C-alpha positions as CSV (number, residue, x, y, z in Angstrom):
1,M,-34.5,61.3,-11.5
2,T,-35.2,62.3,-15.0
3,E,-33.6,60.8,-18.1
4,P,-30.6,62.9,-19.2
5,A,-31.0,64.9,-22.4
6,R,-27.3,64.8,-23.2
7,E,-26.0,62.0,-25.3
8,P,-22.7,60.8,-23.9
9,S,-19.7,60.3,-26.1
10,G,-19.8,57.3,-28.3
11,G,-23.5,57.4,-28.7
12,D,-24.2,55.8,-25.3
13,H,-27.6,56.3,-23.7
14,Y,-28.2,55.7,-20.0
15,S,-31.7,55.3,-18.6
16,P,-32.5,56.2,-15.0
17,E,-32.6,52.5,-14.1
18,E,-29.2,51.8,-15.8
19,T,-27.7,54.8,-14.0
20,R,-29.1,53.8,-10.7
21,S,-27.9,50.2,-11.0
22,A,-24.4,51.0,-12.1
23,L,-24.0,53.7,-9.3
24,A,-25.3,51.2,-6.8
25,W,-22.7,48.6,-7.9
26,I,-19.9,51.2,-7.6
27,A,-21.1,52.4,-4.2
28,R,-21.4,49.0,-2.7
29,H,-17.8,48.1,-3.8
30,M,-16.4,51.4,-2.6
31,Q,-18.1,50.8,0.7
32,R,-16.9,47.2,1.0
33,E,-13.3,48.2,0.1
34,N,-13.4,51.3,2.3
35,Q,-12.6,53.6,-0.7
36,S,-13.5,57.2,-0.7
37,V,-12.4,57.7,-4.4
38,F,-13.3,55.4,-7.2
39,L,-10.5,54.7,-9.6
40,I,-11.2,52.6,-12.7
41,E,-7.7,51.1,-12.7
42,H,-8.4,49.7,-9.2
43,L,-11.2,47.4,-10.4
44,Q,-10.4,43.8,-9.3
45,P,-11.6,40.3,-10.4
46,S,-12.7,39.8,-6.8
47,W,-15.5,42.4,-7.5
48,L,-17.2,40.0,-9.8
49,A,-20.5,38.8,-8.4
50,T,-20.5,35.1,-9.1
51,R,-18.1,32.2,-9.5
52,G,-19.3,31.8,-13.1
53,Q,-18.3,35.4,-13.9
54,R,-14.9,34.8,-12.3
55,L,-14.3,31.8,-14.4
56,A,-15.4,33.7,-17.5
57,Q,-12.8,36.4,-16.7
58,L,-10.2,33.7,-16.1
59,A,-11.0,32.1,-19.5
60,M,-10.7,35.4,-21.4
61,D,-7.5,36.3,-19.5
62,S,-6.0,32.9,-19.9
63,V,-6.7,32.6,-23.6
64,A,-5.0,36.0,-24.2
65,I,-2.0,35.1,-22.0
66,G,-1.8,31.6,-23.5
67,A,-1.9,33.0,-27.0
68,L,0.9,35.4,-26.2
69,T,2.9,32.5,-24.6
70,G,2.3,30.4,-27.7
71,L,3.5,33.1,-30.0
72,I,6.7,33.4,-27.9
73,F,7.2,29.6,-28.0
74,F,6.5,29.4,-31.7
75,I,9.0,32.1,-32.6
76,S,11.6,30.5,-30.2
77,W,11.1,27.1,-31.7
78,F,11.1,28.4,-35.3
79,M,14.3,30.3,-34.6
80,S,16.0,27.2,-33.1
81,E,14.9,25.0,-36.0
82,R,16.2,27.6,-38.5
83,L,19.5,28.4,-36.9
84,D,20.5,25.0,-35.5
85,P,18.3,22.1,-36.6
86,P,19.7,18.8,-35.1
87,M,17.7,16.7,-37.6
88,P,14.6,16.9,-39.8
89,E,11.6,17.2,-37.5
90,P,7.8,17.6,-38.1
91,W,6.6,21.1,-38.6
92,I,4.5,22.2,-35.7
93,P,1.7,24.5,-36.9
94,F,1.2,27.8,-35.2
95,W,-2.4,27.0,-34.2
96,L,-1.2,24.0,-32.2
97,W,1.2,26.1,-30.2
98,I,-1.6,28.6,-29.5
99,V,-4.2,25.9,-28.5
100,T,-1.7,24.1,-26.3
101,T,-0.5,27.1,-24.4
102,A,-3.9,28.6,-24.1
103,F,-5.3,25.4,-22.6
104,W,-2.3,25.2,-20.3
105,S,-2.7,28.8,-19.1
106,L,-6.4,28.2,-18.4
107,V,-5.9,25.0,-16.3
108,V,-3.1,26.7,-14.3
109,A,-5.4,29.8,-13.8
110,V,-8.2,27.6,-12.5
111,I,-5.8,25.9,-10.1
112,D,-4.5,29.3,-8.9
113,D,-8.1,30.5,-8.4
114,A,-8.9,27.5,-6.2
115,R,-6.3,28.9,-3.7
116,L,-5.1,25.4,-2.8
117,P,-3.0,25.1,0.4
118,G,0.7,24.7,-0.2
119,I,0.8,26.3,-3.7
120,S,-0.9,29.6,-3.2
121,S,0.7,32.7,-1.7
122,R,-1.0,33.9,1.5
123,P,-0.6,37.0,3.6
124,G,2.0,36.7,6.5
125,Q,4.0,33.9,4.9
126,T,7.6,33.6,6.0
127,T,10.3,33.9,3.4
128,T,11.0,30.2,3.5
129,R,7.4,29.3,3.2
130,A,7.0,31.8,0.3
131,V,9.9,30.1,-1.5
132,V,8.4,26.6,-0.9
133,T,5.1,27.8,-2.2
134,R,6.6,29.2,-5.4
135,V,8.5,26.0,-6.0
136,A,5.4,23.9,-5.4
137,R,3.5,26.1,-7.8
138,A,6.2,25.7,-10.4
139,A,6.0,21.9,-10.0
140,V,2.2,22.1,-10.5
141,M,2.7,24.1,-13.7
142,V,5.3,21.5,-15.0
143,G,2.9,18.7,-14.1
144,V,0.0,20.4,-16.1
145,W,2.4,20.8,-19.0
146,A,3.5,17.1,-18.8
147,A,-0.1,15.9,-18.7
148,L,-0.8,18.0,-21.7
149,W,2.2,16.5,-23.4
150,F,0.9,13.0,-22.9
151,L,-2.5,14.1,-24.2
152,L,-0.9,15.4,-27.4
153,R,1.0,12.1,-27.7
154,A,-2.3,10.2,-27.4
155,L,-4.0,12.4,-30.0
156,F,-1.2,12.6,-32.6
157,G,1.3,9.8,-31.9
158,D,3.3,8.5,-34.8
159,G,0.9,9.8,-37.4
160,Y,1.6,13.4,-36.6
161,A,4.4,13.7,-39.2
162,A,2.2,12.6,-42.0
163,F,-0.6,14.9,-40.8
164,A,1.5,18.1,-40.6
165,G,4.3,17.6,-43.0
166,C,8.0,17.4,-42.3
167,G,10.9,19.7,-41.3
168,V,11.5,23.3,-42.3
169,D,14.2,22.2,-44.7
170,G,11.7,20.0,-46.6
171,L,13.6,16.7,-46.0
172,P,11.6,13.6,-45.2
173,C,11.1,12.8,-41.6
174,A,13.1,9.8,-40.3
175,G,11.1,7.0,-39.1
176,G,12.9,6.9,-35.8
177,V,12.1,10.6,-35.2
178,S,8.4,10.1,-35.6
179,R,8.4,7.0,-33.5
180,R,10.0,9.0,-30.7
181,L,7.1,11.4,-30.5
182,P,8.1,14.4,-32.7
183,I,5.5,16.7,-31.3
184,G,6.4,15.9,-27.7
185,R,10.1,16.6,-27.9
186,P,9.8,20.3,-28.9
187,L,7.0,20.8,-26.4
188,V,9.1,19.3,-23.6
189,S,12.0,21.5,-24.6
190,A,9.6,24.4,-24.4
191,G,8.3,23.3,-21.0
192,Y,11.1,25.0,-19.1
193,L,10.2,28.3,-20.9
194,A,6.6,27.8,-19.6
195,V,8.0,27.7,-16.1
196,I,10.3,30.7,-16.4
197,Y,7.6,32.8,-18.3
198,G,4.6,31.5,-16.4
199,V,5.8,31.8,-12.8
200,K,5.8,35.6,-13.1
201,I,3.0,36.2,-15.6
202,R,0.4,33.6,-14.7
203,G,-1.2,33.5,-11.3
204,E,-1.7,37.1,-10.4
205,A,-5.1,37.5,-8.7
206,T,-5.1,41.3,-8.6
207,V,-4.6,44.0,-11.1
208,K,-1.5,46.1,-10.1
209,P,-1.0,48.8,-12.7
210,V,2.6,49.5,-13.7
211,E,2.3,53.2,-13.4
212,A,6.0,54.2,-13.4
213,L,9.3,52.4,-14.0
214,G,12.5,53.0,-12.1
215,W,16.0,51.7,-12.4
216,S,18.6,50.3,-10.0
217,W,22.1,49.5,-11.1
218,A,22.8,47.4,-8.0
219,A,19.7,45.3,-8.6
220,A,20.6,45.1,-12.3
221,V,24.0,43.6,-11.5
222,R,22.4,41.1,-9.1
223,G,19.9,40.2,-11.8
224,L,22.7,39.8,-14.3
225,L,24.4,37.2,-12.0
226,F,21.2,35.4,-11.3
227,G,20.3,35.4,-15.0
228,A,23.6,33.8,-15.9
229,L,23.0,31.0,-13.4
230,A,19.5,30.6,-14.7
231,G,20.9,30.3,-18.3
232,I,23.2,27.5,-17.2
233,A,20.3,25.8,-15.5
234,V,18.2,26.1,-18.7
235,W,21.1,24.7,-20.7
236,L,21.3,21.7,-18.4
237,I,17.6,21.0,-19.0
238,Y,18.0,21.5,-22.7
239,A,21.0,19.2,-22.8
240,T,19.1,16.5,-21.0
241,V,16.2,16.7,-23.4
242,R,18.3,16.8,-26.5
243,W,21.2,14.6,-25.5
244,S,20.3,11.7,-27.9
245,D,19.8,14.1,-30.8
246,Y,22.7,16.6,-30.5
247,A,26.3,16.0,-31.0
248,L,28.6,17.3,-28.2
249,V,29.7,20.3,-30.3
250,M,26.1,21.4,-30.7
251,L,25.5,21.2,-27.0
252,A,28.7,23.2,-26.4
253,R,27.5,25.9,-28.8
254,N,24.2,26.2,-26.9
255,L,26.2,26.6,-23.7
256,L,27.7,29.7,-25.3
257,L,24.2,30.9,-26.0
258,Y,22.1,30.5,-22.9
259,P,24.2,32.1,-20.0
260,P,24.9,35.4,-21.9
261,L,21.2,35.7,-22.9
262,G,20.1,34.8,-19.4
263,A,22.5,37.4,-18.0
264,A,21.2,40.1,-20.3
265,G,17.6,39.3,-19.5
266,G,18.3,39.2,-15.8
267,F,20.1,42.6,-16.1
268,V,17.0,44.3,-17.5
269,I,14.5,42.5,-15.3
270,G,16.5,43.1,-12.2
271,G,17.2,46.7,-13.0
272,L,13.7,47.7,-13.7
273,S,11.4,48.4,-10.8
274,V,7.7,49.3,-10.6
275,R,6.5,52.4,-8.8
276,V,3.2,54.0,-8.1
277,V,2.0,57.4,-9.3
278,R,0.2,59.0,-6.4
279,E,-1.4,61.9,-8.2
280,K,-3.8,60.9,-11.0
281,S,-5.1,63.5,-13.4
282,V,-6.8,61.3,-16.1
283,A,-9.5,58.7,-15.7
284,N,-8.0,55.2,-15.8
285,Q,-4.5,56.7,-15.9
286,G,-3.0,53.6,-14.2
287,I,-3.9,51.3,-17.1
288,R,-2.9,53.9,-19.7
289,L,0.5,54.2,-18.0
290,S,0.8,50.4,-17.8
291,L,0.3,50.1,-21.6
292,R,2.9,52.9,-22.2
293,N,5.4,51.3,-19.8
294,A,4.8,47.9,-21.3
295,L,5.7,49.2,-24.8
296,F,8.8,51.0,-23.3
297,A,9.9,47.7,-21.6
298,A,9.3,45.8,-24.9
299,A,11.6,48.2,-26.7
300,L,14.3,48.0,-23.9
301,F,14.2,44.2,-23.8
302,A,14.5,44.0,-27.6
303,L,17.4,46.5,-27.7
304,V,19.4,45.0,-24.9
305,L,18.9,41.3,-25.7
306,G,19.0,41.9,-29.4
307,S,22.4,43.6,-29.1
308,V,23.7,40.7,-27.0
309,V,22.4,37.9,-29.2
310,G,24.2,39.1,-32.4
311,P,27.8,38.6,-31.1
312,V,26.7,35.4,-29.3
313,L,25.3,33.9,-32.4
314,K,28.4,34.9,-34.3
315,V,30.5,32.7,-32.0
316,A,27.9,30.0,-31.4
317,L,26.6,29.3,-34.9
318,P,28.5,26.8,-37.1
319,A,31.1,28.4,-39.4
320,R,29.2,28.6,-42.6
321,P,30.3,31.7,-44.5
322,D,27.5,31.4,-47.0
323,Q,24.8,31.7,-44.4
324,A,26.4,33.2,-41.3
325,G,25.4,36.8,-42.0
326,S,21.7,36.0,-42.8
327,G,21.5,33.5,-39.9
328,I,22.8,36.1,-37.4
329,L,20.4,38.7,-38.8
330,L,17.5,36.3,-38.6
331,G,18.4,35.4,-35.0
332,V,18.7,39.0,-33.9
333,V,15.3,39.9,-35.4
334,L,13.5,36.9,-34.1
335,F,15.1,37.0,-30.7
336,G,14.4,40.7,-30.5
337,I,10.7,40.0,-31.1
338,V,10.6,37.3,-28.4
339,A,12.4,39.6,-25.9
340,A,10.0,42.4,-26.7
341,L,6.9,40.2,-26.1
342,V,8.3,39.0,-22.8
343,G,9.2,42.6,-21.7
344,F,5.7,43.7,-22.7
345,A,4.1,41.1,-20.6
346,W,6.4,41.4,-17.5
347,F,6.1,45.2,-17.2
348,G,2.5,46.3,-17.8
349,G,1.0,44.2,-20.5
350,R,-0.1,41.5,-18.1
351,E,-2.1,44.1,-16.2
352,V,-3.6,45.6,-19.3
353,I,-4.8,42.1,-20.4
354,M,-6.3,41.4,-17.0
355,H,-8.0,44.7,-16.8
356,A,-9.5,44.3,-20.3
357,S,-10.9,40.9,-19.6
358,L,-12.4,42.1,-16.3
359,R,-14.0,45.1,-18.0
360,A,-15.4,42.8,-20.7
361,V,-17.1,40.6,-18.2
362,L,-18.5,43.5,-16.2
363,S,-19.9,44.9,-19.4
364,L,-21.3,41.6,-20.7
365,T,-23.0,40.9,-17.4
366,R,-24.3,44.5,-17.4
367,Q,-22.8,45.4,-14.0
368,T,-21.1,48.4,-15.5
369,P,-21.5,50.2,-18.8
370,R,-19.1,49.4,-21.6
371,N,-17.7,53.0,-21.8
372,L,-17.2,53.5,-18.1
373,V,-15.4,56.8,-18.4
374,A,-18.3,58.3,-20.4
375,F,-20.8,57.0,-17.9
376,L,-18.9,58.4,-14.9
377,D,-18.6,61.8,-16.6
378,H,-22.3,61.6,-17.3
379,C,-22.9,61.1,-13.6
380,V,-20.8,64.1,-12.9
381,E,-23.1,66.1,-15.1
382,L,-26.1,64.7,-13.1
383,D,-24.4,66.0,-9.9
384,F,-24.1,62.5,-8.4
385,L,-20.4,62.4,-8.6
386,R,-17.5,64.8,-8.5
387,K,-14.2,64.3,-10.4
388,V,-11.1,64.4,-8.2
389,G,-7.9,64.1,-10.4
390,G,-8.3,60.8,-12.2
391,G,-10.9,59.4,-9.8
392,Y,-14.6,60.0,-8.9
393,V,-16.2,60.6,-5.5
394,F,-19.9,60.9,-4.5
395,I,-20.8,64.5,-3.8
396,H,-21.8,63.4,-0.3
397,R,-21.2,60.4,2.0
398,Y,-24.9,60.0,2.5
399,L,-25.4,59.7,-1.3
400,L,-22.9,56.9,-1.4
401,E,-24.7,55.1,1.4
402,Y,-28.0,55.6,-0.3
403,F,-26.8,54.0,-3.6
404,A,-25.0,51.2,-1.7
405,D,-28.3,50.2,0.0
406,L,-30.2,50.0,-3.3
407,D,-31.2,46.6,-4.7
408,A,-29.2,46.4,-8.0
409,S,-31.8,44.4,-10.0
410,S,-31.7,46.6,-13.1
411,P,-28.9,46.0,-15.7
412,A,-26.2,48.6,-16.4
413,T,-25.9,48.8,-20.1
414,G,-24.7,51.4,-22.6
């Protein structure tokens, strides 16, 4: 093999050793997975060579998911404190939300990766067993969050108020509030959001691109009913956490808030369905479509839930004519952002993040080139591969077997 004269797009150069090593890696995994066509979007974390690489991918993935979760929690908490503050509370800085949720996401990811009996889904499970497994996993997630809560209590304790400053309205923090663990109370009230958000988003072991979205009105109605019940359950948790702080009228206003929003969220989540595009025409089309559908879902979530939250806030917020209009507008905007972020993660964004973290590890460990599309196109020019739609095939089965048998000792950079 001679070194190619053409310079691939992006200024990448591939030596014969690098080309051989990367093709050998691709051939071995195609052979192991019994694949005749190599699709970039079908790369999986299980293809990583070592446990250390898997943990590195989990760390990158978890930090991104945790940061997104932290952003959602921060906006939700900020909105709650602005619209309906029960009493002055310490300001929780944005960085602390991010660090907390990123650490939580990483610990849960490591537990998921361990595939512990009783909390991990396995092929062939009965429906009852699958439900029990999901409940057990949710309990583990809550337990991790609770352990983290106690860690924060040990780290910050009563001195947190003096460290971070006090409530959003600038009033001094009451001594009783700081003695009752001010940082813990908002985190506990956010814990149920961790369960609702994390059960779906966290824990996926494979990349499943969201290539197309469908809609079912029957499923949307079922989702609406389930979402309303979930909203009532969330309100019960919230009421339990806040009972000593809130007057009965405040809890009643929140009861007007959660079920309608839960119903709207359930309507969209239930109605949307994920489909597979059989014919691919562009390299890595599955991930490209996942990103597009994630943005579409984000806009749909923001539109539906934002249109519901306005009338709900008008009824639920205290009657303050001087601030009612601005409060409702703030609530619609902030809740629309939260809904958009959740919709983005649920319908494609999660897959994009996982694929990006996997590609980063493969590139950093020199198993595949950074610009994989350019490399594969380069191999087409060398007549090793042939492009079929959005995928690549070796020009002959014997060539695939030849590369699969090579010792991949050379790095694949570029």
